[in-house]
N, C-alpha and C positions, 0 to 999 in steps of 0.2 A: 246801700251803694256799693260797700265793699263786697257784699256777698255778690251781687249782680256781676262784678269785674271777675270775682273768683270763678263764678260759673261760667263766664265768657272765656276765660283763660283754659279752663278745663275743657271745654268744648274743641277748642282751637288744639289743644293737645292730643286729644282723642281723635280727632281727624287727621292730623298730621301722622299719629301712629297708624292710623288705617291707610293712609297715602303710602306710607313707607312699607307696610305688609304687601299691599298690591304690587309695587315696586318689585319688592322681593319675589314675589310669585311670578312677576312676568319674566325676571331673572331666571328664575328656576326652569320655566317652561322653556326659555331659550336654551338653556344649556342641555336640556333635555332632548331638544329637537337636533341638537348639534351632532350628534353621532350619525342620525339618518342621512344627514347633508354630506357628512364626511364620507358615509358608506358609498353614496352616490357619485361622488368626486373620485373616490377611491378606484371604482369601476370603471369611470372615464379615463383615469390616469393608466389602468391596467390597458385598457383598448389603445391609448396613445402609445403605450411603451411596446405592446406587441407590433402596432405598425411601423415603429422605428428600430425593432430589433435587426440585426444582421447576424450574420454566421461569424462565428469568431475564430473558427479553424480548429478548435479543440473538439474533438469528436464527441467525448463523454458530456460536454456542457451542452452543445448542439442537440445532441439525442435527447437529454433531459428536457429541454426547452421544447421539442417536438413532442414528447410523450405527455408533458402537460398540457398542450392543445388537444392532444389525440386521446385524452383520458376518455374511459369506457367506451373506447371503439374496439367493438369485437372483432372487426374485419381487418384491421390495420397489422402489417407484416413487416418486421425488421429482419432483414437477411445480413447477417454480419460476416465478413471474411477478410483475408490478408492478402494483400499486394506486395510483394517486398517486405520491407520491414513497417510498413504502413498498414493500419486497420480502416476498413471501410464498411459501409452499411447501405443496403438499399431498402428503401422506405415505399410501400406502395400498398394500394387497397386491394383484398382480394375479391374477386368478382369483376373488377373494371379493368384488369390487365389480362394480357396473353401470357399465361405462366410458360408456354413452350418457346415463347420467343424471348423472355428472360433468362430462360437456362441456356439456350443456344445462343444468344446475341450478347448478354453480358456476362454471365457468372461463368459459363466455360471459357470464354478466351482469359478471364481475369485469372480463374484459378490455373489455368494450364501456362500460364506465361513463366517463363524462365527468370526466377527471381535474382539470379545473379547478375542479369543486364540492369539491376536497378541500384548499382553501388557506385557512388553515393546516390541515396534517392531524392534528388532535388525536386522539389513540389512542382516547379513550372514545367521541368521536363516530362512529370507525371502525369500533368493535366493535357499536356499535348499528346503524349503518349495513349492517353484514354480516348482522347479525339480523333485521332488520326490513325490508329492501329487496332487497338484492342476493342473497342465497342463498335460493333458492325451495322448498327441500325441507323437508318437514314435522317431520322428527326431529332436533333439534339440542340439544346440552347442551354443558357446557363444563367444563375442569378445568386443573389446573397441576402436578399431581405426575406425574412420569415414570413409575411404575409403572401409574399409571391411563391415560396415553397409550399405553403398550405394550399393555395389554390391549385397548383400543379397536381398535387396529391389527391385532391378531392374532386378534379377533372379527370383522373385515370391514369396520369403518367407516373412514371418511375423515378424516383429522386435518388441520384447517387451521392452521398458524402464520403469525403476521405479525410482521415485525421491530418491537420495541417494545411488543409486546402480551404480557404476562405469563401470559396464559391461552390455552389452546388450544381450538378448537371441534371437537366431535366430531360429523360429520355421517353419518347412518345411510344408507347407499347401498349395502347388502349385495345381491350379485346373482350367487351361485354358482348352479352347474348343479344341479338336483335333479329328481327322479323325479315324474312327473305321478300324479294320484289315479287309482288301479285298483281291480280287485276283489282282494280279499285271496286270495292263493294257499292258505293253510292253512285258511281257514274260509269256504269257498264254500256258498252256500245256493240254493235253489231258489226261494223267494220272500223277497224283503227287499232292503234297498239293496244297491247294488254298489259303495259307496265303502269305501275303507280307508285307513288311516293311510299316510304317507310317511315319509321320513328328515328331514323339515323339521319343526322343532318349531311354527313359527306355523302352518303348514299344518294341522298335527293339532288345534291350538286352536281355529283357525277352523272345523273341522268339528265341534268340540263344540259351539260357540257357535251354529252354524247349527241345531242339534237342541235346544238348551236356551236360549231366549231370554230369561233372566232375570238380575236382578241378583244373584241369590242364588248363581248359579254362580261361585265365586271360584276364582282361578287365582294361586298364590303362586309366584315364581320363586326358585330356589335354585340356586346355582352349586356344583359338587362337582368335585374332579379338581385337584390342584396342577399339573399340566402340561397337561392335557386343557382345563380350564374348561369342563366340560360344563354346559350350561343345563339344568334339572330343573323341571318344572312341577307342583307339589300342588296337585290340582283337588277340588273337593267342593262340594256344596250346603248353604250356610249354613242351618240350622235344621232339615235333615232329617238329615245326618250328626251323630254325636255328638262333642261337644267333646273329651272324653277320648280319643277314637279320633284325632282330628285332631292333637291335641297329641302323642300318642304317635307317630304316623307323622313329625310334623315333627322331634320330637327324635330320631328313629332316623336320619333322612338329616343332619341337622345334625351327629350323630356320626361321620359316615365321614369318614375323613382318609386319602385314597389317593393316588397320583400321577396315576391317570387312569381315566375312566370310558368305556368304549367300546361298551358294550351294556346292556341292562336286566338280563342275567343277572348283572352286577356288583353292580347294587344288591339284587337278590333274594336273593343269598346272604348279604348284610350286614346285612339287616334282619329277616330271618325269625324267629321264634321258637325253633324246634328245628332247629339245622343239621344234625343227624345222622339227621333222620328223612328216609324215602325218599318220602314224599309231599311234594308241593308245597304250600306255605303262602301262596303268593300267586299270583292268576291272572294272565294275560297274554292279550291280545288286539290283533289288527289291525283290529277293526271299531269305529267310532265308536258305532254304535247300541247295541253291547253296553255299551260304557263309558257311555254316557247312560242305559241302563236300571239298571245297577249303581249309579250316583250317586243315581238316584231311590229306591232301596232303602237308602239310608244309607252306601254304600260310599265309599272315598277311591281316586281315580286317580292315578298317577305316570307323567307324560309325560316322555320322555327324548328331548333332542336326538341327532339321527344314528341313530335306530332307529324301525322302524315299530309295536313292540310296547309297548302301554301295560300297566303293571302295576296291579292291582286288589287292594286290601286292605279288610277282611279277606277270606279264601279259605275256604270250607267244602267238604266232600267232596260233597255233593249239587251245590253250584254246577258241579261239573266234568263232571257227568252232563246237564246244562241246555245246550242250544244257543240260540241268539238265534233260529233259526227257530220255535222252540217257541211264542214268543209271537205270530207272524205267521199261523200256522196256526190253525183251529178247535179248540177244546179237545179233543173226542175223539180227533181224529186226533194231535195233539201228546202226550196221555196214552197212547195206544197206542203210539207211537213210543218214548216214554220208558220203558214198561215192556219194550220190545226191548233198549234199552240196559242196562236192569238184568240181564236174562236173559244177554246177551252178556257182562256184566261177569262173571258167574260162569263162564261158559264160558271166556273168557280165561284167568281165573286158576287154574280146577279141573279142567277136562276133562283134560289130560294126567295130572294128579295121579291122578284118579279111575280112569282107564285102567289105569296103572300098578299102583295098589293091588287092584283087582278082578281083574286078571288074574294077579296075584302071591299074593295072599294071601286074597281072598275070591271064589273062583270060584262057589262055591254061590249068590251074590248075582245072577250074569248068567242069563239065561234059556237054556234047553238048547241050542236052535237057535242061538242067538247064540255061544254058548260054541264049540259045535262049528265054527262059521264062522270064529271068530276062532283056535281051535287049527290048523284047516287052513292058514290064513294064515300062522301063525308056526311052521309046522313044519319049514321050512328055515332059519328066522332063527337064526344062532348067538349071540345075545346075549339076555341078559334084557330083560325090558320097559322097565326104567328106563334101561339103556345104549341101547337103541334109540330110546327117547324124547329122550334127551339128544342123540344124534347128529344127530337130525332137527330139532330144536328149534335147535340152534347152527347149523345149515346153514341153515334158514330165515331165521333173524336176519342171518347173513352175506348172503344173497341180498337180503334188504330192505334191509340197508345199503348195499349196492353199487347197487341201484336208485335210492338217494336221492342218492348221490355222483356218480354217472356222470351225463352230460348227459341232459335229459329223453328225446328220443326214444330214444337207446340205453339209458337205464335202465329205461325200461317194458319193453323189448325182453328185457334181460337177466334181469329179475326175474320175467317171467312165463313166457318159454321156459326159462330155468335152472331154475325150479321143476317144470316139466312134464318137462324132461329128465331131472333128476336123480333125481326122485321114482320116474318108471318105471324107470329104470335100476338104481336101488337096489332096486327089488321084484322085478326080473327077475334080478337077481345074488343074490338072497336074504338081502340085508344087513339090510332092514327088511321088514316086512309090509305089505300094501295096507292094513289097518284102522289102522296107525300113520300112514300118509300121510294118511288121510281125519282123522284126530283131529288132527295138526298143521295141516293146510291150514284147517280149521274154528276153530282156537285162532288162527290169524294173521288170518283175516278177522274174527274176534270183537275181535281188538285194534284194529282199524281203525274200529270202529263210533263211538267215544267223541268227543265234540266237542272235548274237551280233549286234545291232544297230550301234555302232561306227564304226565297220569294214564295214560295207554296206556303210557308209559316206565316208570312205576311198576309198573304190572300185568305188564309183560315181566319185571322183574326179579325179582318176587316169585314169578313161575310156577317159578323154579329151585329156591329153597327148599322150596316145596310139593311138588315132584316128589321131592326128596330125603326129606323127611318121608314121602312116599306110600311109597318104595322101601325105607325102613327100617321103618317102624312100620304101614303100611298106611293103613286109614280112620282108625284112632286118631291116626295122625301127621297126617292131613288135620286133624281136629277140633281138634288142639292148636294147629295153625299158624293156623287161624280163630280161636280164642279168643285166642292171642297177638296177631294182626292186630287184633282187635276192641278188646283193651285199649288197645293203642299208639294207635289212632285216637281211642278216647274221652278218652285223656289228653292228646291234642295240641291246642295253642292257636294260633290264628293272630289276633295283636294283642288277645288276651284274650277272644277269641269262641271257644267250642268248636267243634272240627272236625267232630263229628258233628251240630252243630246244624242243624235243630230237632228232631231225633228223641232226642238226648242232649245236654242236658238237653231234655225234652220242652216243645215251644211249640206248641201247637194251631193258633194263628193262622199259623204258618210251614209247617205240614203241607200247606197249600192248594197248595202250588209244590213238592212233593217226589214223593210217591207217584203223584199225577196232576197235570195242569195244570188248575187250576180256571178256570172261565170268568172274562172280565175283570169281568163284572158282579158276580161273588162275591168278587173280590179286593179289598174296599173300604179295607182297611188295609195298610200296610208290613209286611214280615215282620219287622222289629226287630232281626235279628242276633243271636238268641237272648235278648234281653231282653224286658222286657213294655211295650215301645212299642207303641202301636197308633195311629198317626197316619193320619187319614183320607186317602186318595187321591182318592176318587170319593164321590158320593152314594150312599145305600142304594137310591134308587129307578130304578136305569138298569137291571133285568131287561127285557129286551124282553117284549112282549106283543102280542097281534094288537089293532088298531084297533076299538074298538066305538063305533057312534053312539049317542048317548043317545037313549033313546025318549021 
């Protein structure tokens, strides 16, 4: 009995020792993890400390703080000088500033100033002297927080620090290289302006100001991107664009929290209504005249720095089939061209599918002579019509993409010669029929007719599901695809506006610019973007008529 009690006591002691060892290991692990936790907290503390830092007025100390932030910056420039008994430093990034303006507008006045007039050199008088007499540039602001100073330097401004002055002067002398205003490569016109947007935001805003010389043209500046700090301008015509639309666009932009905005495509995907739809819900253009025309109809424009493309919201389906040249040509010609676009839209979407469906399931719908010709051409082809069309469509898309990516002279040669050579060789080898080559070539030409490149991309992709439906269900499959596509388009919204407006819901006022392009003297009211607004654009008595003398 005593032996069993001793064994039980020994087991309990061993288990207690084991528990203590495990507790000790856990404590050691916790102590080993503490340094990594402290490292992260120290990084957060450093970030908070940087945000709370302000200038002390001691030039050497402030410069040391600046050099700590701009460590390993090979393009940072510190230009030291003296004014009176005070020392100063100019801080800027080489390549983002205009060196000639710095020399003539800042350094030359400061170095040539009579030092005897600064006796005694009171710092408040010195700041007033700098702002009112010495510095000759027009854009000057000031601040004392270190993050503000860093942002101005990285944005291309020149920062002036003076010993004893607790505020830095931000002098706007930006002067980086930029592309000149040229004709847009993606939206060429026969009749119309030849000016296009560039990558410079201020150049783009000036191009709009030149076309709309009114105080109603508002431009709100928004900065997005934690690392890129990209400037974005929200532009609209006050009193013409609906206030709920402006508020919605502004809120969607301010909701974006991302590290960088490098192109307008970033913003387009982050603010659209339906991110899973294949149809673009925002328009984009390089033409300032097109943006001005949309602003006059109540749309909102989004200009992004470092890209020549301006986003337009909202966007409807029929707007993507309207070119800026439609409004510069006479209305009968513009209406005829618009109907050609509608016809080629159907060709680009449905022609390969109809060919597959008719030759596979509905031969009785083809005229006899044409059917015999198609049968003779397909006699040596070993593939069904669907596989034949799929091979040719994929080959054509590959050639088109190769022509876009290659250098321009070589790209045109590859796309044209490649299509001719491959098509002829495929027909002679009996892989595809000559009728299929004609169908694919006509379809490819039709996809280039659209003024909107993003709509052409959507049609190119939708062509393949329609071909699959035609290859499995024939004409019935094509009808089902059209119905599903129409339901999707009618349910789609762009910033609350129906995507198929003004057809669904019907707006008779907007139909003047859909099926046809009505003459200017007949479009006296604005389209209204699907609502019932009927703002006057011109007088009702502008219809031209022959001049008659009063008898």
